[in-house]
N, C-alpha and C positions, 0 to 999 in steps of 0.2 A: 418520685418523673422519670418514666421512663425514656430511655434514650432512641431518637427515630436511627433508623440503620445510616447508615451513609449511599448516599444516592450516587452509583458511580457515574464520568459524565460518561454520553456514549464513545468518546475515543478511547477510552478505558475499557469499555465494555469490548469496542471490536480487536482491541490490541489482546485482550484478553483470551477471545475465541479463536485467534492465529494461533496464540502459546498452546492451548489445548490442542488444536489442531496436530501443531508440530510436535508436540509431548506424544502424540497418537502414532504418530508416525506419518504425519499428512504429506501433502507436498509441498512443505512451506521451504521453499528451495532459498538461497540468496539469489538466485537468479527473477526466481517469482516473485518475492519482497521488491524490489529494483523495481518489478513491472509493476507494480501497485504507487510504490513511490514515482513514477512517471505518470503513470496515469494520471494522477493529482496533478501533475507540474504543467501535464499539457492540456487540460482542463478548464476551459473559464468555468463549469458548470461547479465543479469538486473545487475549483481556488476561491470556491466565493464561500464553501463552509466549513465551519469550524473545525467537526469532526471530523471530516478528512483531510486537513492541515493538519490538525495534530496528531494523527496516525501516520501522517507523511513523516511528518519530522522526527516521530519516535523510530518508524523504522528504519529512515538513515542514517540514525545514531546507532544504530548495532552494527557492530565493528565487520561481520560478513556482509555487509550489504555494501560494496564496496562503492565511490564515484561511476569506477568506468562500465559497472555493469548498470548502474541507473541512465548513462550516456549512451550504450549500448540500445537499453529498453527504449528509451527514448527516440533515437532514430530508428526502431526498428517500427516502432509506433506510427514515424510519420510518414513511412514508406508502406506498412502495411495496407493503404487502400489502394495504393496503384498496382499491388500483385493482385489483388482481386480483381479489379478490372481486367487485367493482362490475362488470368485463367479463364473468365467467362470469357 
Protein backbone atom coordinates (compact mmCIF):
# COMPACT_ATOMS: atom_id res chain seq x y z
CA UNK A 1 0.00 0.00 0.00
CA UNK A 2 1.19 3.46 -0.82
CA UNK A 3 1.08 6.13 1.79
CA UNK A 4 -0.82 9.20 0.74
CA UNK A 5 1.08 12.42 1.24
CA UNK A 6 -0.14 14.38 4.23
CA UNK A 7 -2.24 17.31 3.14
CA UNK A 8 -1.21 20.49 4.89
CA UNK A 9 -3.89 22.63 6.39
CA UNK A 10 -4.61 25.94 4.74
CA UNK A 11 -3.15 27.79 7.73
CA UNK A 12 0.06 25.75 7.55
CA UNK A 13 0.37 26.60 3.86
CA UNK A 14 -0.01 30.32 4.55
CA UNK A 15 2.53 30.18 7.38
CA UNK A 16 4.98 28.26 5.19
CA UNK A 17 4.60 30.89 2.48
CA UNK A 18 5.24 33.69 4.98
CA UNK A 19 8.36 31.87 6.20
CA UNK A 20 9.66 31.51 2.63
CA UNK A 21 9.12 35.22 1.99
CA UNK A 22 10.88 36.06 5.25
CA UNK A 23 13.82 33.75 4.49
CA UNK A 24 14.21 35.37 1.07
CA UNK A 25 14.59 38.78 2.68
CA UNK A 26 10.99 39.81 2.19
CA UNK A 27 9.05 42.39 4.09
CA UNK A 28 7.95 40.27 7.06
CA UNK A 29 8.89 42.49 9.92
CA UNK A 30 7.27 42.13 13.34
CA UNK A 31 5.14 45.20 12.56
CA UNK A 32 3.81 43.65 9.37
CA UNK A 33 3.03 40.37 11.10
CA UNK A 34 1.28 42.31 13.88
CA UNK A 35 -0.86 44.05 11.24
CA UNK A 36 -1.92 40.64 9.91
CA UNK A 37 -2.95 39.59 13.41
CA UNK A 38 -4.80 42.88 13.94
CA UNK A 39 -6.67 42.55 10.65
CA UNK A 40 -7.96 39.14 11.68
CA UNK A 41 -8.96 40.39 15.13
CA UNK A 42 -10.85 43.37 13.72
CA UNK A 43 -12.57 41.67 10.79
CA UNK A 44 -15.81 39.80 11.44
CA UNK A 45 -15.41 37.97 8.13
CA UNK A 46 -11.86 36.77 8.85
CA UNK A 47 -12.72 35.79 12.44
CA UNK A 48 -15.27 33.35 11.03
CA UNK A 49 -12.65 31.53 8.95
CA UNK A 50 -10.66 28.93 10.83
CA UNK A 51 -7.68 29.26 8.51
CA UNK A 52 -7.13 32.92 9.34
CA UNK A 53 -7.72 32.38 13.07
CA UNK A 54 -5.04 29.67 13.03
CA UNK A 55 -2.65 31.94 11.13
CA UNK A 56 -3.26 34.80 13.58
CA UNK A 57 -2.70 32.49 16.58
CA UNK A 58 0.55 31.19 15.12
CA UNK A 59 1.82 34.68 14.30
CA UNK A 60 0.83 36.01 17.72
CA UNK A 61 2.86 33.20 19.30
CA UNK A 62 5.99 34.50 17.56
CA UNK A 63 8.16 36.24 20.19
CA UNK A 64 8.92 39.15 17.85
CA UNK A 65 5.22 39.98 17.46
CA UNK A 66 4.63 41.82 20.71
CA UNK A 67 1.22 42.67 22.14
CA UNK A 68 1.99 46.38 21.88
CA UNK A 69 2.60 46.01 18.13
CA UNK A 70 -0.76 44.31 17.69
CA UNK A 71 -2.48 47.06 19.75
CA UNK A 72 -0.76 49.74 17.66
CA UNK A 73 -1.86 48.01 14.46
CA UNK A 74 -5.44 47.72 15.73
CA UNK A 75 -5.43 51.42 16.59
CA UNK A 76 -4.00 52.29 13.17
CA UNK A 77 -6.62 50.16 11.41
CA UNK A 78 -9.45 51.73 13.40
CA UNK A 79 -8.48 55.30 12.43
CA UNK A 80 -7.34 54.62 8.86
CA UNK A 81 -10.73 55.29 7.16
CA UNK A 82 -10.97 58.67 8.88
CA UNK A 83 -7.57 59.67 7.52
CA UNK A 84 -8.70 58.77 4.01
CA UNK A 85 -11.80 60.99 4.34
CA UNK A 86 -9.76 63.96 5.56
CA UNK A 87 -7.23 63.79 2.74
CA UNK A 88 -9.87 63.35 0.02
